C-alpha positions as CSV (number, residue, x, y, z in Angstrom):
1,M,-13.1,18.8,-22.8
2,A,-15.8,21.2,-23.9
3,D,-18.6,19.5,-22.5
4,D,-16.8,19.3,-19.4
5,L,-15.9,22.6,-19.0
6,V,-20.3,23.6,-19.8
7,A,-20.9,21.3,-17.1
8,R,-18.9,22.7,-14.7
9,Q,-19.6,26.1,-15.6
10,R,-23.1,25.4,-15.2
11,G,-22.5,25.3,-11.1
12,S,-21.3,28.8,-11.4
13,V,-24.0,30.0,-12.8
14,G,-26.3,28.1,-11.2
15,E,-28.3,30.6,-9.8
16,L,-30.1,31.8,-12.9
17,A,-31.8,28.3,-12.4
18,A,-32.4,28.6,-8.8
19,T,-36.0,29.4,-9.3
20,P,-37.9,27.3,-12.0
21,S,-39.3,28.8,-14.9
22,A,-38.8,28.9,-18.5
23,K,-37.6,32.4,-19.1
24,R,-34.8,31.5,-16.5
25,E,-33.9,28.2,-18.3
26,R,-33.9,30.0,-21.6
27,A,-31.3,32.8,-19.9
28,L,-29.1,29.5,-18.4
29,E,-29.3,27.7,-21.6
30,L,-27.7,31.2,-24.0
31,V,-25.4,31.8,-21.2
32,L,-23.8,28.4,-21.4
33,S,-24.0,28.4,-25.2
34,Y,-21.8,31.6,-25.3
35,I,-19.2,29.6,-22.6
36,G,-18.8,27.2,-25.2
37,Q,-18.1,29.7,-28.2
38,A,-15.5,31.3,-25.7
39,D,-12.7,29.8,-27.8
40,A,-12.4,29.0,-31.5
41,A,-13.1,25.5,-32.7
42,S,-9.8,24.5,-33.9
43,T,-8.7,25.7,-30.1
44,R,-11.4,23.5,-28.3
45,R,-10.6,20.6,-30.2
46,V,-7.1,20.5,-29.5
47,Y,-7.9,21.5,-25.8
48,A,-9.8,18.6,-25.4
49,S,-7.9,16.2,-27.4
50,D,-5.1,17.4,-24.6
51,W,-7.2,16.9,-22.1
52,R,-7.8,13.7,-22.7
53,H,-4.1,12.9,-23.0
54,F,-3.5,14.5,-19.4
55,N,-6.8,12.7,-17.8
56,G,-5.8,9.0,-19.2
57,W,-2.7,9.3,-17.8
58,A,-3.5,10.4,-14.6
59,L,-6.1,7.8,-14.2
60,E,-3.9,4.9,-14.9
61,A,-0.6,6.0,-12.9
62,G,-3.2,7.0,-9.9
63,F,-3.0,10.6,-9.8
64,E,-6.1,12.8,-9.4
65,P,-6.2,15.0,-12.5
66,L,-8.6,17.8,-11.3
67,P,-7.5,19.3,-9.2
68,A,-3.7,18.4,-9.9
69,A,-0.8,19.0,-7.8
70,P,1.8,20.6,-9.2
71,A,4.1,17.1,-8.5
72,T,1.5,15.6,-10.7
73,L,2.3,17.7,-13.6
74,A,5.6,17.6,-13.4
75,A,5.8,13.5,-13.5
76,Y,3.0,13.8,-16.2
77,L,5.6,16.1,-18.6
78,A,8.8,13.9,-17.4
79,S,6.7,10.8,-18.7
80,Q,6.6,12.4,-22.2
81,A,10.0,14.0,-22.3
82,G,11.3,12.9,-25.8
83,L,8.0,11.3,-27.2
84,Y,6.6,14.5,-28.2
85,A,7.8,18.2,-28.8
86,I,8.4,20.7,-26.2
87,A,6.3,22.9,-27.9
88,T,3.4,20.0,-27.4
89,M,3.9,19.3,-23.9
90,R,3.6,23.7,-23.1
91,R,0.4,23.2,-25.4
92,R,-0.8,20.3,-23.0
93,L,-0.2,22.5,-20.1
94,A,-2.2,25.6,-21.0
95,A,-4.9,22.8,-21.8
96,I,-4.7,21.6,-18.2
97,A,-4.2,25.0,-17.0
98,R,-7.4,26.2,-19.2
99,V,-10.0,23.3,-17.2
100,H,-8.9,23.8,-14.0
101,R,-9.2,27.7,-14.5
102,E,-12.9,26.5,-16.1
103,A,-13.5,24.2,-12.7
104,E,-12.2,26.8,-10.3
105,H,-9.4,25.4,-9.2
106,A,-6.0,27.0,-8.2
107,L,-3.1,25.1,-10.6
108,D,0.0,27.6,-11.0
109,T,1.8,26.1,-13.9
110,K,4.7,28.7,-13.1
111,A,5.6,26.2,-10.0
112,A,9.1,26.2,-9.9
113,L,9.0,22.2,-9.5
114,I,7.2,22.5,-13.0
115,R,9.1,25.0,-14.6
116,N,11.8,23.4,-13.6
117,T,11.1,20.0,-15.0
118,L,9.5,21.8,-18.3
119,S,13.4,23.3,-18.6
120,G,15.5,20.1,-18.1
121,I,13.5,18.3,-20.5
122,A,14.2,21.5,-23.4
123,R,18.0,21.1,-22.0
124,E,18.0,17.0,-22.5
125,H,15.8,16.0,-25.2
126,V,15.1,19.2,-27.4
127,G,16.6,19.7,-30.7
128,P,16.1,22.3,-33.3
129,Q,12.2,23.4,-33.8
130,R,10.4,23.1,-36.7
131,Q,9.8,26.1,-38.5
132,A,7.4,26.2,-41.9
133,A,9.6,26.7,-44.9
134,G,8.7,30.6,-46.2
135,L,7.7,30.6,-49.6
136,T,10.1,33.3,-51.7
137,T,7.8,34.5,-54.4
138,A,10.0,32.5,-57.1
139,E,8.2,29.7,-55.4
140,V,4.9,30.7,-55.4
141,R,5.1,31.4,-59.2
142,R,6.6,27.4,-59.9
143,L,3.4,26.6,-57.5
144,V,1.0,28.7,-59.8
145,A,2.8,27.2,-63.0
146,T,1.1,23.8,-62.2
147,C,-2.6,24.9,-61.8
148,D,-4.8,24.5,-65.2
149,S,-7.8,25.9,-66.5
150,G,-9.6,23.5,-64.7
151,L,-11.7,24.7,-61.7
152,A,-9.6,22.9,-59.2
153,G,-6.8,24.8,-61.2
154,R,-8.0,28.1,-60.6
155,R,-9.2,27.4,-57.1
156,D,-5.9,26.6,-56.0
157,R,-4.2,29.8,-58.2
158,A,-6.8,31.9,-56.2
159,L,-6.0,30.3,-53.0
160,L,-2.1,31.5,-53.2
161,L,-3.8,35.0,-51.9
162,G,-2.9,33.5,-48.9
163,Y,1.0,34.8,-49.8
164,A,-0.1,38.4,-51.7
165,G,-2.4,38.7,-48.1
166,A,0.1,37.3,-45.6
167,L,-3.1,35.1,-44.2
168,R,-2.9,32.4,-42.0
169,R,-4.9,29.1,-43.4
170,S,-8.6,29.4,-40.8
171,E,-8.0,33.3,-42.4
172,L,-8.0,32.0,-45.6
173,V,-11.0,29.6,-45.8
174,G,-13.1,31.9,-43.7
175,V,-13.0,34.6,-45.9
176,D,-16.7,35.2,-47.6
177,V,-17.5,36.9,-50.7
178,E,-19.1,39.8,-49.2
179,H,-15.8,40.5,-47.4
180,C,-14.2,41.5,-50.7
181,R,-14.3,44.5,-52.6
182,F,-12.8,44.7,-56.0
183,H,-11.6,47.9,-57.0
184,A,-9.3,49.0,-60.0
185,D,-5.9,48.5,-58.4
186,A,-6.7,46.5,-55.4
187,L,-8.4,44.3,-53.6
188,E,-9.8,44.9,-50.3
189,L,-10.5,42.5,-48.0
190,L,-12.4,42.0,-44.8
191,I,-10.6,39.3,-42.6
192,P,-13.8,38.5,-39.9
193,R,-11.9,36.9,-37.8
194,S,-8.4,35.4,-37.1
195,K,-5.8,33.7,-34.8
196,T,-5.0,37.0,-32.9
197,D,-8.8,38.6,-33.2
198,Q,-10.9,36.2,-30.9
199,D,-13.6,38.9,-30.1
200,G,-14.4,39.1,-33.7
201,D,-13.8,42.7,-34.5
202,G,-12.1,42.1,-37.9
203,A,-9.6,43.9,-39.8
204,R,-9.0,45.0,-43.4
205,I,-6.1,44.8,-45.7
206,S,-5.3,45.5,-49.3
207,I,-4.0,43.6,-51.8
208,G,-2.8,45.1,-54.6
209,R,-3.0,44.0,-58.3
210,G,-0.2,42.2,-59.7
211,K,2.3,43.3,-62.9
212,V,2.5,40.0,-64.3
213,A,-0.9,38.4,-65.3
214,E,-0.1,34.9,-64.7
215,T,0.6,35.5,-60.6
216,C,-2.1,38.6,-60.1
217,P,-3.5,37.2,-56.2
218,V,-6.9,39.5,-57.4
219,R,-7.5,38.4,-60.8
220,A,-6.9,34.8,-59.5
221,L,-9.7,35.7,-57.5
222,E,-11.7,37.0,-59.9
223,E,-11.5,34.4,-62.1
224,W,-11.7,31.3,-59.7
225,L,-15.5,32.9,-58.4
226,R,-16.6,33.6,-62.0
227,A,-15.9,30.0,-63.5
228,A,-17.1,28.5,-60.1
229,E,-20.4,30.8,-60.5
230,I,-19.9,31.9,-56.7
231,R,-21.7,34.8,-55.9
232,Y,-22.1,34.5,-51.9
233,G,-20.9,33.0,-49.0
234,P,-17.6,30.8,-48.6
235,M,-15.1,32.0,-51.2
236,F,-13.7,28.9,-51.3
237,H,-15.1,25.2,-51.7
238,R,-14.1,21.7,-52.5
239,V,-14.0,20.6,-56.0
240,T,-14.6,17.2,-56.9
241,Q,-12.6,14.8,-59.5
242,H,-15.5,15.4,-61.9
243,G,-15.5,19.3,-61.8
244,T,-18.1,20.0,-60.0
245,V,-18.2,22.8,-56.6
246,E,-19.2,21.3,-53.6
247,P,-21.3,23.2,-50.7
248,G,-19.8,24.3,-48.1
249,R,-16.7,25.7,-46.7
250,L,-13.0,24.6,-47.5
251,S,-11.2,23.0,-44.4
252,T,-8.0,24.0,-43.4
253,K,-6.7,20.5,-43.8
254,A,-7.7,20.5,-47.6
255,V,-5.4,23.6,-47.9
256,Q,-2.4,21.6,-46.4
257,L,-3.2,19.2,-49.0
258,I,-3.3,21.6,-51.8
259,L,-0.2,22.6,-51.1
260,R,1.5,19.7,-50.4
261,K,0.6,18.7,-53.9
262,R,1.3,22.0,-55.9
263,A,4.4,21.8,-54.5
264,A,5.4,18.3,-55.5
265,L,4.2,19.0,-59.0
266,A,6.2,22.4,-58.8
267,G,9.6,20.5,-57.0
268,V,9.5,22.8,-54.5
269,A,10.6,20.8,-51.1
270,G,10.9,21.7,-48.1
271,T,12.9,19.7,-45.2
272,R,12.1,18.0,-41.9
273,L,13.2,21.3,-40.2
274,E,11.2,23.2,-42.5
275,P,8.5,21.3,-44.2
276,I,6.1,23.2,-46.8
277,T,3.1,24.4,-44.9
278,P,0.2,26.7,-45.3
279,H,2.2,29.3,-43.1
280,G,4.5,29.2,-45.2
281,L,2.8,31.7,-47.4
282,R,2.5,33.9,-44.7
283,A,6.2,33.1,-43.9
284,G,7.0,33.9,-46.8
285,F,5.4,37.3,-47.4
286,V,7.3,38.6,-44.3
287,T,10.7,37.3,-45.9
288,Q,10.0,38.9,-49.0
289,S,9.2,41.7,-47.5
290,Y,12.2,42.4,-45.8
291,L,14.2,41.2,-48.7
292,A,12.4,44.1,-50.5
293,S,13.7,46.9,-48.0
294,V,9.8,47.5,-46.9
295,R,9.5,48.7,-43.6
296,D,9.0,47.0,-40.1
297,E,5.9,49.0,-39.7
298,E,4.3,48.7,-43.3
299,I,4.9,44.5,-42.6
300,M,3.0,44.3,-39.3
301,D,0.5,46.5,-40.9
302,H,0.4,44.0,-43.8
303,T,0.3,40.6,-41.2
304,R,-1.5,42.4,-38.2
305,H,1.5,41.1,-36.0
306,K,1.1,42.3,-32.5
307,D,4.5,41.8,-31.3
308,I,7.1,43.2,-33.4
309,A,9.7,40.0,-31.5
310,T,7.5,37.7,-33.9
311,M,7.8,39.3,-37.0
312,R,11.4,39.2,-36.7
313,R,11.9,36.1,-36.3
314,Y,11.4,35.4,-40.0
315,V,13.1,38.8,-40.6
316,R,16.1,37.2,-38.8
317,R,15.5,34.3,-41.3
318,A,15.7,36.5,-43.9
319,K,19.2,37.9,-42.8
320,L,20.7,34.5,-42.7
321,T,20.3,33.8,-46.9
322,K,22.5,37.9,-47.7
323,G,25.5,36.8,-44.9
324,V,25.1,40.3,-43.4
325,A,27.8,40.0,-40.3
326,T,29.9,39.1,-42.6
327,A,29.3,41.2,-45.7
328,K,31.8,43.5,-45.3
329,L,34.7,41.3,-44.0
330,S,36.3,41.6,-47.5
331,L,36.8,37.6,-47.8
């Protein structure tokens, strides 16, 4: 889909190529390369897959995919009812809308026909939404306890920095050694880019040293970098079964697999509705902070949530563990 979008946008910047010249052609290619980088790579991959799914369905069903009529979108959503999560269907709708915008075709995804179809599907087919299990400090300690002194163990212990930093998995693997400043009491960490910072302005957070050596996130990171002899570039790498550190950056998928492995070793289990995922480290930070009576503003400053309602979803879940509503009923 990314190539299709670039091809369509070539028409929008076509005036640059109106008069053939090497300089003009270079300018055109530069514009197109920046168009291709407008979204994060993960977003481009997901949207490309979503568009291929819709495009294939539309052509097979005899509908025009671009521009698509509201009735086409409604029929597409109806055909997916019960097969995919409502969140997946909404994301695919966003991807289809994005393709239309880039191709300069009008598409109102809030048209009554589309909106009512999606609402009807949600009412009839959707059950409770899956959410990452928020990992508590006690559970993180159990995960750390499974990490030995080998390179893989040291790396996995350092990866649990995701809990102390309330980091998304993309942020965790996107950090370089150059983004870290180690101080006597804390680690100053620059997050160069995140899900809510697509312009790459960056954000700095402080991660304090822990009271217990075995679970101190800053100490774990220092020991990993020293043992792996990493002095610059990506902070986290793949470690082979022979105990060697490979070049290149650890993938977000690898973080998922590592966490699942450690959770299995530690006996930390999720459920069908609340599986163990890397996002559980971030969700767990919010939950544990609330239970420790940390103020909303302090939590949001650390997690970099833009919307307090989003952050409070985790707070509401934390309240369920305390029985707030019935605590004063003297039952």
